C-alpha positions, 0 to 999 in steps of 0.5 A: 235551649229552653228545654235544656235549661228546664231539664237541668233545673228539674234534675238539680234537687235530685243531685246526690240522691244516688250517693245517699242510696249507695251509702245506705245499701253499703251500711245495711250490707255491712251490718248483715256481714258483721252479724253473720260473722258474730254468729259464726264465731259463736258457733265455732266457739260452741263446737270447740267446747263440745269437742274438748268436752268429748275428747276429755271423756275419751281420754278419761276412759283411756286412763281406765283402760290403761289401768285395766291393762296394768291390772291384767298384767299384774293383779297386785299393781296399784299406782298412777298412770299418766300419759301426755303424748296426745295432740294439743297438750291433752292428757289423762291421769289414772289412779288405782287404789284398793277398794272394799271387798277385794275390789280396785277403785280407779279414778281417771281424769282426762284433760282437753283444752280447759275441760276436765272429765272424771271417770270412776270405775270399780274392778272386781279381781 
């Protein structure tokens, strides 16, 4: 009986140490998870912006190609082409005007998300 009392007396000061250790580990793991989620969110935002940037350039180039097709069909054609049949409300708008020395100046804008890219081309007919 003496040993039981002695053993009990030695373990009493350690009561709750496991709880403090578990809470500390949970806190550290939570901090790591929050940090990882923050980094992933930042990377996804960066990827989304890069995709919109490239998509807007492709749409602006599509506008130049649409004007080229119109000019091939009718060399006297001048005007504006717009097309909004793309996913996510992406669009392009291209304008063809007479340029110097019988050229045609084409300015095309592609819009994707909140990004707008402009391509300027000159056609010699």
